[in-house]
N, C-alpha and C positions, 0 to 999 in steps of 0.2 A: 807384915808381909815382907817376905824376902825378895831379893833382886831376881827378876826373871832371867832365864837364859834364852836368848833369841837366836834363831838360825834362819837364813834364807834357804829357799828350796827352788828346784827346777822340776819340770815334768819330763818324763821319758816318752810321753805320747800325748798328742793333742786330742785324740778321740776318746781314749780311756786313760786319763792321767794317773800316773803313779809318781808321787812326790819323793824326791831324793834331796837330802841335805847338801848344801853347798859349803865347802870349807870357808873359813874366815878370810883367808888370802885367796881371793878369786877374782878373775877378770870376766866380766860379762860383756861380750862383744856383739854389737849390731853389725850385720853383714848383708851382702847382696844375695840374690837368689842362687840356688845351686851349691851352697856351701856344704862341706863335709869335714869330718875330723881331720885336722892337719891341712885343710885346704879351704880356708875362710875367704870368701869372695869379697872384693871391694864393693862399696855402694857407689854407683856412678852419680856424679853431680849432673842435674838436668842441664841441657845445653841451650835452652831457650829462655827468654826473659820471663820473669814472674812465674816460674815453675817450682814446684816442690816435689820431692820424691820421698817415699816412706821406706825405711829400711825393711827388707823382706824377712830377715831371720834374726834370731838371737842365739848366741852360742856361749858356753861357759868354759873357761880355762883357768889358769893359775896366775894370780897377782892380786892387786887390791883396787882396781878401778873399773868403771864402765868406759869402754873405748869404742868410738865410732871411726871406721876407716873409710876414707873417701878419695876418689880420684876425679879431678876436674876434666880430664881429657878422654873419658870413656863414655860414649853415648849408648851403652848397652841398654836393651829394652828393660822396662820395669814400670811400676805404677807411678805415673806423674799426673799432677792436677794443676790446672791453670789458676793464676791470680791468688795463689796461696790459700785457696779454699779446698779443703780436703774431704774426700770420701774414702777413708783409708781401707775400706773393705769392699770397694766396688768390684775389684777384679779378683779378690781372694777372700771370700767371706768366711774366714776362720778365726777362731779365738787364739791366734798365735801370739808369740812374744809375751809370755806370761811368767810371773814369778810368784812364789809363796813366801810368807813369813810365819814362823811357828814359834810358840813358847814351849820349850822342852822342860823347863823347871820353873815353877811358880808362875804368877800371872801379873797382868798390868793393873794399875789402879785407875788409869784413864786411857783413852784412846791414844795410840802412838801416832807418829808423824814420819813420813818419808821425805827426805831432803836430798839435795845434790850439791856438792861443793867442789872447788878446785883441789882442795887438800884436806888432810886430816886435822889441820888447825881450825877448820870450819870458819874461815874469815875472808874467803874470796870466791867470786863467781865471774872471773874475767875470761876464762877459757871459752872458745867460740861455741862449744856445745851448749853452754849455759848463758853466755852473754848475747848470743845471736849474731847476725851478720848485718852489713850495711843495708841490704835490701829488705831483710826481715825485721830490722829494727832491734829493739832491746829484748826481743822475745826469745826465750830458751828454745832450743831445738828438741829437748828431751821432755816427753810427756808421759803421764801415768794416771791411772784411775783404779779405784778398788772395784773388784768384780764379785767379791764375797768377803764377809768379815766375821770373825769369831766362829769359824766352822771346823768341824771335826777333820782330822788329817786325811781321811779318805774322800773328802769332798772334791769334786772336779773344779774346773776353772771358774765356773760361774757365768754371769751374764755381763757383757760389755754394754754400758749405757749408750743409748742412741746419740746423745749429745757428744760423747767422746768419739764415736765412730765417724761423725760428720763435722768435726770441729774445723774452724778456720785456723790457719797457722799463726795468726796474730792474736788469737784469744789468749787470755791469761788463766783461764779456768783450770786447765790441766797441766800447766807447766811446772817443772821442777827447777828451781833457781834459788839455792840457799834456803834461808828461812823466810824470805820475802814471798816466794811462791812454793808452797809445799803441799803434800797430800796428807791431810788429817783424816784418819779413818773414822768411820761412823760409830764405832764401838770399840771398847777395849777387848783384848784377848783375855777372856775371863775363866778359861779352863785349860789346864795343862794339856799339851799336845794338840790344842786347837790353834787356828791361825787365820791369816788373811790371804786373799788372792789379789794379784795386781796384773793389769795389762800395761805394758810399757812399749813406747815407740819413739823413734827419732825421725825428725824431718830434715832432709838435706835439700837446701835451696840453691838457686842458680848461681849465687856468689859464695857458696861454701868453699873454704880453703882446702886445697888438695893436701892429703896427708892424714894425720890422725888427731882427734881431739878427745880428751878424756876427762872424767870427773869421778869423784868419790860418792858413791851411793850410800846414804846414811839413814838408819832407822833410829829415831829418837823415841824411847819408851819411858814409862813412868811407873813408879812403885812407891809404897809407903812403908 
């Protein structure tokens, strides 16, 4: 079996998804509500104790990392939840913030894994987005879950599991944090031009640092 060629994809629509390949050198940015091309809005940090905010939108640009941009002094409205217990679709029940992974040449020998690291040496997870904050503890702010696996390229977003939609911010189940906490898909991509669907979100907590935190999103695949 030859080495697969793997590409990330984004959708052009939430209601009738059309998947478009993302270039290798790409930045995926989590933003606040109301973002537009060339005008990506910050995600406000919650201003009360024990609050968590969920990034509203996900945008694609050019570079090589996932970046979350946050401002601690902006109390703009958004979805916040008390005590780090999250119902992330309570105010916006859509399957937003999704990505795809597709095998364009050859297939996997076993299910792949989605990981997140500080760098392309894959040896550190000390950036805040992965390491957490004082109030959040050692829990990564970045979360992901599969919504469909080994599906034809025209398949939509799929279904977000109930447990993911109502997770607590301190759960380890859906975190991306190096290879300690990763997403292992339930099946290999077994057909050329088939792929996986992923929901991804970022939690911004009350003591998140103002500015930007980034990580390298990594897909580990296997072949023989």
